[in-house]
GUVEX-261917 format. One line per 8 residues: number of its first residue (from 1); their letters; for each residue x negated, y negated, z of C-alpha. Coordinates in steps of 0.5 Angstrom, whole numbers, plus 2048, in hexadecimal, padded with zeros to 3 digits. Each point is the difference from the previous one (the first is absolute). Example, Ala and Ser with C-alpha at 12.3 -4.5 7.8 and 13.67 -1.06 7.14 Angstrom:
1 = AS = 7E7 809 810 ~ 7FE 7F9 7FE $
//
This chain:
1 = MLLGIVIG = 72D 6F3 8FC ~ 802 808 801 ~ 805 7FC 806 ~ 802 7FC 7FA ~ 802 806 7FC ~ 804 805 805 ~ 804 7FA 802 ~ 801 7FF 7F8 $
9 = FATLVQYQ = 802 807 800 ~ 804 800 806 ~ 804 7F9 7FE ~ 804 7FE 7F9 ~ 7FD 7F9 7FF ~ 802 7FC 7FA ~ 7F9 7FF 7FC ~ 800 7F8 7FF $
17 = AVLLIFGV = 803 7FF 808 ~ 7F9 804 801 ~ 7FB 7FD 7FB ~ 803 7F9 802 ~ 7FE 802 808 ~ 7FA 803 7FD ~ 7FF 7F8 7FC ~ 801 7FD 807 $
25 = CLALWGVT = 7FB 804 803 ~ 7FA 7FF 7FC ~ 801 7F9 800 ~ 800 800 807 ~ 7FA 804 801 ~ 7FC 7FB 7FA ~ 802 7FA 804 ~ 7FD 804 807 $
33 = FLTQHFKV = 7FB 803 7FD ~ 7FD 7F8 7FD ~ 802 7FD 808 ~ 7FD 806 804 ~ 7FB 803 7FD ~ 7FA 7FB 800 ~ 802 7FF 808 ~ 7FB 802 805 $
41 = IQTVYLSV = 806 802 804 ~ 805 805 7FD ~ 807 800 801 ~ 804 806 7FF ~ 805 7FE 7FB ~ 7FB 802 7FA ~ 800 807 802 ~ 807 801 802 $
49 = ITYITFIV = 802 7FC 7FA ~ 7FB 805 7FC ~ 804 806 803 ~ 807 7FE 7FE ~ 7FD 7FE 7F8 ~ 7FE 808 7FF ~ 806 802 804 ~ 805 7FC 7FB $
57 = LGVLTVVF = 7FB 802 7FA ~ 801 807 802 ~ 807 800 7FF ~ 800 7FB 7FA ~ 7FC 806 7FE ~ 806 806 801 ~ 805 7FB 7FD ~ 7FC 7FF 7FA $
65 = HTETNHDS = 7FE 807 7FF ~ 806 802 801 ~ 802 802 7F9 ~ 808 801 801 ~ 7FF 7F9 802 ~ 7FF 7FE 7F8 ~ 806 7FF 7FC ~ 7FE 803 7FC $
73 = HYVNHIPL = 7FF 807 803 ~ 804 805 7FD ~ 804 802 806 ~ 804 7F9 7FF ~ 802 802 7FA ~ 803 808 801 ~ 806 7FF 7FC ~ 807 803 805 $
81 = NDEALIRI = 800 806 7FD ~ 7F9 801 801 ~ 7FE 803 7FA ~ 7FC 7FC 7FB ~ 7FC 800 7F9 ~ 7F9 7FF 804 ~ 7F9 7FF 7FD ~ 7FA 802 804 $
89 = HVYKKLKA = 7F8 801 800 ~ 7FE 805 803 ~ 7F9 7FF 803 ~ 7FF 806 806 ~ 800 807 801 ~ 803 803 806 ~ 800 807 803 ~ 806 803 7FC $
97 = SKYNNKFL = 806 805 804 ~ 802 807 7FE ~ 804 7FD 7FB ~ 7FD 7FA 7FD ~ 7FB 7FB 7FF ~ 7FF 7FA 804 ~ 7FE 7F9 7FE ~ 7FF 7F9 801 $
105 = AQVMTVNS = 803 7FC 7FB ~ 801 7F7 7FF ~ 807 7FE 7FE ~ 7FF 7FC 7FA ~ 807 7FE 7FE ~ 807 803 803 ~ 806 800 7FA ~ 7FA 7FB 7FD $
113 = LKTSGKLL = 800 7FB 805 ~ 7F8 7FF 802 ~ 7FF 803 806 ~ 7FB 802 806 ~ 7FF 805 806 ~ 7FD 807 800 ~ 805 806 7FF ~ 7FE 808 802 $
121 = INVDTLLH = 802 804 7FA ~ 802 807 801 ~ 7FE 803 7F9 ~ 803 808 7FD ~ 7FA 805 7FE ~ 802 7FF 7F9 ~ 7FF 7F9 7FF ~ 7F8 7FE 800 $
129 = VAIDDVLY = 7FF 7FA 803 ~ 7F8 7FC 801 ~ 7FD 7FA 803 ~ 801 7FB 7FC ~ 807 802 7FD ~ 806 7FB 7FE ~ 806 804 800 ~ 808 7FD 7FE $
137 = TKGIFMNY = 804 804 804 ~ 807 800 804 ~ 801 802 807 ~ 803 7FE 806 ~ 7FC 7FD 806 ~ 7FF 804 806 ~ 800 7FF 807 ~ 7FB 804 804 $
145 = TPPKNPYQ = 803 806 804 ~ 7FF 7FF 807 ~ 7FE 805 805 ~ 805 806 801 ~ 7FC 802 806 ~ 7FE 7FD 807 ~ 7F9 7FC 7FF ~ 800 803 7F9 $
153 = FDYGRYMK = 7FA 7FC 7FC ~ 803 7F9 7FC ~ 7FF 802 7F9 ~ 804 7FA 7FF ~ 7FD 7FB 805 ~ 7FA 802 7FE ~ 801 7FF 7F8 ~ 803 7F9 803 $
161 = NQQVCKQM = 7FA 7FE 804 ~ 7FD 800 7F9 ~ 805 7FC 7FD ~ 803 806 7FC ~ 806 7FE 801 ~ 805 805 7FC ~ 7FF 807 7FC ~ 803 801 7FA $
169 = YVTSANTI = 800 808 7FC ~ 7FE 800 7F8 ~ 801 805 7FC ~ 7FE 802 7F9 ~ 807 7FF 7FE ~ 801 7F9 801 ~ 7F9 7FD 7FF ~ 7FD 7FD 7FA $
177 = KLTSKKTV = 7F8 7FF 800 ~ 7FE 7F9 7FF ~ 7F9 7FE 7FD ~ 7FB 801 806 ~ 7FE 7FA 804 ~ 7F8 800 801 ~ 7FF 7FD 808 ~ 7FA 802 804 $
185 = FGYAETIR = 803 806 803 ~ 801 803 7F9 ~ 7F9 7FF 7FF ~ 7FD 803 806 ~ 805 806 7FF ~ 7FD 801 7F9 ~ 7F9 800 803 ~ 803 805 806 $
193 = NKINSTLN = 802 805 7FA ~ 7FA 801 7FC ~ 7FC 802 807 ~ 805 804 801 ~ 801 803 7F9 ~ 7F7 801 800 ~ 801 803 807 ~ 805 805 7FD $
201 = KHNVSDEN = 7FB 802 7FB ~ 7FB 802 806 ~ 807 805 801 ~ 800 7FD 808 ~ 806 804 804 ~ 806 7FB 801 ~ 7FE 800 808 ~ 7FA 7FD 7FF $
209 = LSIINALL = 802 7FA 7FA ~ 806 7FE 805 ~ 7FA 800 806 ~ 7FB 7FB 7FB ~ 806 7FC 7FE ~ 801 7FE 806 ~ 7FA 7FF 803 ~ 7FC 7FD 7FA $
217 = LGQRQEVT = 807 7FD 7FC ~ 804 7FE 807 ~ 806 805 7FC ~ 803 804 804 ~ 806 803 7FD ~ 7FD 807 7FE ~ 7FF 802 807 ~ 804 805 802 $
225 = KATYKSFI = 803 7FF 807 ~ 7FC 807 804 ~ 7F9 7FC 7FC ~ 803 7FA 804 ~ 802 803 807 ~ 7F9 803 800 ~ 7FC 7F9 7FF ~ 805 7FE 806 $
233 = NSGAVHIL = 7FF 805 805 ~ 7F9 7FF 7FF ~ 7FF 7F9 801 ~ 7FD 7FF 7F9 ~ 807 7FD 7FC ~ 7FD 7FA 800 ~ 7FC 802 7FB ~ 804 801 7FB $
241 = AISGLHIG = 803 7F8 7FF ~ 7FB 7FB 7FE ~ 7FD 7FC 805 ~ 7FC 7FD 805 ~ 7FC 806 800 ~ 7FF 801 7FA ~ 7FF 7F9 7FE ~ 7FB 7FF 804 $
249 = LLLLVLRA = 7FC 807 7FF ~ 800 7FC 7F8 ~ 7FD 7FA 803 ~ 7FB 803 803 ~ 7FE 804 7F9 ~ 801 7FA 7FC ~ 7FC 7FC 805 ~ 7FA 805 800 $
257 = FFKPITYL = 800 7FF 7F8 ~ 800 7F9 7FF ~ 7FB 7FF 806 ~ 7FA 7FF 7FB ~ 804 7FA 7FC ~ 801 7FD 807 ~ 7F8 7FE 7FF ~ 801 7FC 7FA $
265 = KHGKVIAS = 801 7F8 7FF ~ 807 800 803 ~ 800 807 800 ~ 806 800 806 ~ 804 7FD 7FD ~ 800 804 7F9 ~ 800 807 805 ~ 807 7FC 804 $
273 = LAIIFLLW = 803 800 7FA ~ 7FE 805 7FD ~ 803 805 806 ~ 806 7FD 801 ~ 802 801 7F8 ~ 7FE 806 800 ~ 805 801 807 ~ 806 7FC 7FC $
281 = IYAFITGF = 7FE 804 7FA ~ 802 807 804 ~ 806 7FE 804 ~ 802 7FE 7F8 ~ 7FF 807 7FE ~ 803 803 806 ~ 807 7FC 7FF ~ 7FE 7FA 804 $
289 = SPSVVRAV = 805 804 806 ~ 800 7FC 807 ~ 7FA 804 804 ~ 7FC 7FF 7FA ~ 802 7F8 800 ~ 7FF 800 807 ~ 7FA 803 801 ~ 7FC 7FD 7FA $
297 = TMFSLITI = 803 7F9 802 ~ 7FD 801 807 ~ 7F9 802 7FD ~ 7FF 7FB 7FA ~ 800 7FC 806 ~ 7FB 803 804 ~ 7FC 800 7F9 ~ 800 7F9 801 $
305 = AMYANRIT = 7FE 7FF 807 ~ 7FA 806 7FF ~ 7FD 7FC 7FA ~ 802 7F9 803 ~ 7F9 800 805 ~ 806 7FE 805 ~ 800 803 807 ~ 807 804 800 $
313 = NTYNVLTI = 806 801 804 ~ 803 806 7FE ~ 807 7FF 804 ~ 800 7F9 7FB ~ 7FE 804 7FB ~ 806 806 801 ~ 805 7FA 803 ~ 7FF 7FC 7F9 $
321 = SAFLLLLY = 801 806 7FB ~ 807 802 804 ~ 802 7F8 800 ~ 7FF 800 7F8 ~ 803 807 7FF ~ 807 7FD 804 ~ 7FF 7FA 7FC ~ 801 803 7F9 $
329 = NPFYVHAI = 805 806 804 ~ 803 800 807 ~ 804 806 7FF ~ 7F9 803 801 ~ 802 800 808 ~ 805 805 7FE ~ 7FB 806 7FD ~ 7FD 804 805 $
337 = GFQLSYLA = 7FA 801 7FC ~ 7FF 7F9 801 ~ 800 800 807 ~ 7FD 806 801 ~ 7F9 7FE 7FC ~ 7FF 7F8 804 ~ 801 804 806 ~ 7FC 804 7FE $
345 = VFAIIWIK = 7FB 7FC 7FE ~ 800 7FC 806 ~ 7FF 805 805 ~ 7FA 802 7FC ~ 7FD 7F9 800 ~ 803 7FF 808 ~ 7FE 807 803 ~ 7FA 803 7FC $
353 = PVFDKFWT = 7FB 7FC 804 ~ 803 802 806 ~ 7FE 807 7FE ~ 7F9 7FE 7FE ~ 7FF 7FD 807 ~ 801 806 803 ~ 7FB 804 7FC ~ 7FC 7FE 7FA $
361 = PKNYVLKK = 7FC 806 7FE ~ 7F9 7FF 7FD ~ 800 806 7FC ~ 802 7FE 7F9 ~ 805 807 7FF ~ 803 7FF 806 ~ 802 7F9 7FF ~ 803 801 7FA $
369 = FWDVFSVS = 805 805 802 ~ 800 7FC 807 ~ 802 7FA 7FB ~ 805 805 7FC ~ 803 801 807 ~ 801 7FA 804 ~ 803 7FD 7F9 ~ 805 805 800 $
377 = VAAQLGIL = 801 801 808 ~ 801 7F7 800 ~ 805 800 7FA ~ 804 806 802 ~ 800 7FC 807 ~ 803 7FA 7FB ~ 805 803 7FC ~ 803 806 806 $
385 = PVALFYFH = 805 7FC 803 ~ 804 7FE 7F9 ~ 7FE 806 7FE ~ 803 804 804 ~ 807 7FC 800 ~ 800 800 7F8 ~ 7FE 808 800 ~ 800 803 806 $
393 = QFPGLFFI = 7FB 804 800 ~ 7F9 800 801 ~ 7FA 805 7FD ~ 7FB 801 805 ~ 7FA 803 7FD ~ 800 7F9 7FC ~ 7F9 7FF 802 ~ 7FD 806 7FE $
401 = TNLVIIPL = 805 7FF 7F9 ~ 7FB 7F9 800 ~ 7FA 802 800 ~ 800 804 7FB ~ 804 7FD 7FB ~ 7FD 7F9 801 ~ 7F9 801 7FE ~ 803 805 7FA $
409 = LGFLLCLG = 806 7FB 7FD ~ 7F9 7FA 7FF ~ 7FD 807 7FC ~ 807 801 7FC ~ 802 7F8 7FE ~ 7F8 7FF 7FE ~ 801 807 7FC ~ 807 7FF 7FE $
417 = LACLVFGY = 800 7F9 7FD ~ 7FA 802 7FC ~ 804 806 7FD ~ 807 7FC 7FF ~ 7FB 7FB 7FD ~ 7FD 805 7FB ~ 807 803 7FF ~ 803 7FA 7FD $
425 = FGHIPSLM = 7FB 800 7FB ~ 803 808 7FF ~ 7FA 805 802 ~ 7FD 800 807 ~ 7FA 805 802 ~ 802 807 801 ~ 7FB 800 806 ~ 802 7FA 803 $
433 = FEVFNGSI = 808 801 7FF ~ 7FE 808 804 ~ 7FD 7FC 805 ~ 805 7FB 801 ~ 807 806 800 ~ 7FD 804 804 ~ 7FE 7FB 805 ~ 808 7FE 800 $
441 = SLLLQFVQ = 801 807 800 ~ 7FB 800 807 ~ 804 7FA 803 ~ 807 803 7FF ~ 7FE 807 802 ~ 7FD 7FC 807 ~ 806 7FC 801 ~ 805 807 7FF $
449 = FISSKEDF = 7FB 803 806 ~ 801 7FB 805 ~ 807 7FF 7FE ~ 801 807 801 ~ 7FE 7FF 808 ~ 807 7FF 801 ~ 7FE 7FF 808 ~ 7FC 7FB 7FF $
457 = VFTNISFN = 806 7FB 7FC ~ 805 7FD 805 ~ 806 7FF 7FD ~ 808 7FE 801 ~ 7FC 7FA 807 ~ 806 7FC 801 ~ 7FE 7F9 800 ~ 804 7F9 7FF $
465 = WVSMLACY = 7FF 7F9 800 ~ 7FF 7FF 808 ~ 7FB 806 800 ~ 7FC 7FD 7FB ~ 7FF 7F9 803 ~ 7FF 803 807 ~ 7FA 804 7FC ~ 7FD 7FB 7FC $
473 = LLIISGVL = 800 7FC 807 ~ 7FC 805 803 ~ 7FA 802 7FA ~ 800 7F8 800 ~ 7FF 7FF 807 ~ 7FA 807 800 ~ 7FD 7FD 7FB ~ 7FF 7F9 804 $
481 = LCKNFTYM = 7FE 803 805 ~ 7FA 804 7FD ~ 7FE 7FA 7FD ~ 7FF 7FC 806 ~ 801 803 807 ~ 804 7FB 805 ~ 805 7FF 804 ~ 805 7FD 7FC $
489 = RVVFLLIG = 7FF 806 7FB ~ 801 806 804 ~ 806 7FC 803 ~ 803 7FF 7F8 ~ 7FE 808 800 ~ 805 801 805 ~ 804 7FC 7FE ~ 7FF 804 7F9 $
497 = VMSVQVAV = 801 807 804 ~ 807 7FD 803 ~ 803 7FF 7FA ~ 7FF 806 7FD ~ 804 803 807 ~ 805 7FB 7FF ~ 801 802 7F8 ~ 800 807 803 $
505 = LYNSSVYD = 805 7FF 806 ~ 804 7FB 7FB ~ 801 805 7FA ~ 802 806 806 ~ 805 7FB 802 ~ 803 7FF 7FA ~ 800 806 7FD ~ 801 804 805 $
513 = KKQAFVVF = 807 7FD 801 ~ 803 801 7F8 ~ 805 805 7FF ~ 801 802 7F9 ~ 804 804 7FB ~ 7FD 801 7F9 ~ 803 803 7F9 ~ 7FA 800 7FC $
521 = NQYNATLL = 801 7FF 7F9 ~ 7FE 807 7FE ~ 800 802 7F8 ~ 804 807 800 ~ 7FF 800 808 ~ 805 7FE 806 ~ 7FA 7FE 805 ~ 802 7FC 807 $
529 = GVKKGNEF = 7FD 7FE 806 ~ 803 7FD 807 ~ 7F9 7FD 804 ~ 800 7FF 808 ~ 7FB 7FC 802 ~ 7FA 803 7FD ~ 804 807 7FF ~ 802 802 7F8 $
537 = VYAVKGEY = 804 805 800 ~ 801 802 7F8 ~ 805 804 7FC ~ 7FE 802 7F9 ~ 804 804 7FA ~ 7FD 801 7F9 ~ 7F9 7FF 7FE ~ 7FD 7F9 802 $
545 = SKLPVTTY = 7FB 7FC 801 ~ 7FD 7FE 807 ~ 7FC 7F9 7FD ~ 807 7FC 803 ~ 800 803 806 ~ 7F9 800 801 ~ 801 7F9 7FE ~ 805 7FF 806 $
553 = LTNEFIKK = 7FD 804 805 ~ 7F9 7FB 7FF ~ 803 7F9 800 ~ 805 801 806 ~ 7FA 803 804 ~ 804 807 801 ~ 7FB 805 805 ~ 805 806 7FF $
561 = IRQDSLQN = 803 803 7FA ~ 805 806 800 ~ 804 804 7FB ~ 807 802 801 ~ 806 803 7FC ~ 804 7FC 7FD ~ 806 7FF 804 ~ 807 7FF 7FE $
569 = VYVFHDKQ = 801 7FA 805 ~ 7FC 7FB 803 ~ 801 7FB 805 ~ 7FC 7FA 7FF ~ 802 7FB 807 ~ 808 7FE 7FD ~ 800 802 7FA ~ 802 808 7FF $
577 = ILIIDERA = 7FD 802 7F8 ~ 803 806 7FC ~ 7FC 804 7FC ~ 803 803 7FB ~ 7FD 805 7FB ~ 802 805 7FA ~ 804 804 803 ~ 804 7FA 802 $
585 = VYLEGFNP = 803 802 807 ~ 802 7FA 806 ~ 806 801 805 ~ 806 7FC 7FF ~ 800 7FB 806 ~ 7F9 7FE 801 ~ 800 7F9 7FF ~ 7F8 7FF 7FE $
593 = DLVLLTAS = 7FD 7F9 7FF ~ 7FC 802 7FB ~ 801 805 7FA ~ 7F9 803 7FD ~ 803 804 7F9 ~ 7F9 804 7FE ~ 7FF 805 7FB ~ 806 7FE 7FB $
601 = PKVNLERL = 806 803 805 ~ 806 802 7FC ~ 804 7FC 804 ~ 807 7FB 800 ~ 7FD 7FA 802 ~ 807 7FD 800 ~ 803 805 805 ~ 7F9 800 804 $
609 = IRDIQPKQ = 801 7F9 801 ~ 807 801 802 ~ 7FF 806 805 ~ 7FA 7FD 803 ~ 7FF 7F8 7FF ~ 7FA 7FE 800 ~ 7FD 7F9 7FF ~ 7FA 801 7FC $
617 = VIATTNNY = 7FF 806 7FB ~ 7F8 802 7FE ~ 7FE 804 7FA ~ 7F9 802 7FF ~ 7FB 801 7FB ~ 802 808 7FF ~ 807 7FF 7FD ~ 802 800 7F9 $
625 = KSYVDRWR = 800 7F9 7FD ~ 808 801 7FE ~ 802 802 807 ~ 7FD 7F9 802 ~ 803 7FC 7FB ~ 807 803 803 ~ 7FE 7FF 806 ~ 7FF 7F9 800 $
633 = ETCASKSI = 807 7FF 7FC ~ 803 804 805 ~ 7FD 7FC 806 ~ 802 7F9 7FD ~ 807 802 7FF ~ 800 801 807 ~ 7FC 7FB 802 ~ 7FB 805 803 $
641 = VFYAISEK = 7FA 7FE 800 ~ 7FA 804 7FB ~ 7F9 800 800 ~ 7FC 804 7FA ~ 7F9 802 804 ~ 7FD 800 7F8 ~ 803 7F9 7FF ~ 7FE 7FD 806 $
649 = GAYVLEK = 7FB 804 803 ~ 800 804 807 ~ 806 7FE 805 ~ 7FD 7FE 807 ~ 803 7FE 806 ~ 7FC 7FE 806 ~ 801 7FE 807 $
//
């Protein structure tokens, strides 16, 4: 089915065609099952048709759940001028930007026509918007701004993977609030606001409040960048998103609480139903975020298995939960959290027994520490290649962090949930809150202490999909050998080692031959660089951010970096590039291929084109907009290619 989902995203297939193929496959499967299932000697036909049926089911799931395929979706009804009167229902709050609050909304109507689909709205700070508000506004459906520098995070792609196809800016001047439409999201927000109101009465600090909201209520919008970075560097960022770790600990607490009931007649059924009900109530309070839904689905199945008096295969429980979630929403495949959570749980189930095989301490305390350590290392091995591929960094002290945080998290969850219950009713016992708030402060101090050990935080690690596949092959072969030492598994391990070596050689051969001239998109600065193999020489003028350069160096496997002064002329293979800054100086008779205008030079572009006859003119972002507009018109009149970095992003020449 997963293969079918990948095929579904990679191809454009009509819904009716896929539905017809699925119907045929299902009929063939039924006929084959009836004719083959009861035979003593089985043929391969049933297996083959079963696999094909589920592959087609994966494709069908993608086609069915792709909202833009539905005629009612608003992208199919956007007016030609894009401006429309729309009615929207706000259902989720996102992290605010510097100038706007951000929300997700369902589009209810476009110019009085009933529609559907998700929309990102950027709301100015003068307009107060809450979950479940219905807004009537006039605006323009806008595309997302594409990345302006190489390898920059593509926010538009990220949102489209959540089926949020467009965005719109909403202001107090063009918006009317209508009667609210109450949904589960609004009720959950009301509960969270009531709890936060009680917490604020206890004068909890903003930083602690943001951690409490992330840790217990699944709301990370108020966590500051500095705090979030500390959790990343310490290897504890997973506790800020409610996931399998939180729900697993909660399940253990609930099992202990309901254990006396299991001794009654039908007690196990009552206990399992009560636990599943409470888990989904918790998911409701957190706003049914994808990570919580994934975890609660998986642990609901585990709860059923635990109380069913049957031998349970944990891999089956894990797979069934993933199957149900992907059947419900195949777009979860794109979510990094989905990938990391299932890889981590699978690795714990698969690799943890290897540690137990080597050593099982008899001392109770030592055994608990060994369990936490082995679980942490197993999970880290499972997610390491994917984490390096996406984030290019590794927290070296993750095992120390988890040895402290995992036991503390169980205590914080028990005490924190008790505080939430009391908080909902308007009063938290002082002693309970002081202990809880103090524990949150200690947690934060510990995380910041570990994060401050920068020598153990390995950042800017060059790692691509080739490296990821080779790394997984090595990990899998190593674990298999540890489970059962055989000749073939030794050979498989050697193949894993060779694959890593081949990946290193492949990356060297590809990136060391690559050469490029890059003018980065930098506000109020000129930043350019020349890549020659694994060396990068850059020049800068003005205040600039190091992030675009660092990201480029990491993804291009560059090992040597050097800063130079900004030159007047650059030569890149057969192209000559002339830099004209605020001095507006150039030599007549010199005929460059490219002219780079920076720092708003007061130059007569018509005369410049006549004198030196360039093939292309490039304008950096630190030019006045009026100058850029005038230069664009001049180039158009002279049939010269014009490239504005502020509009099109970084300018890159490669060879």
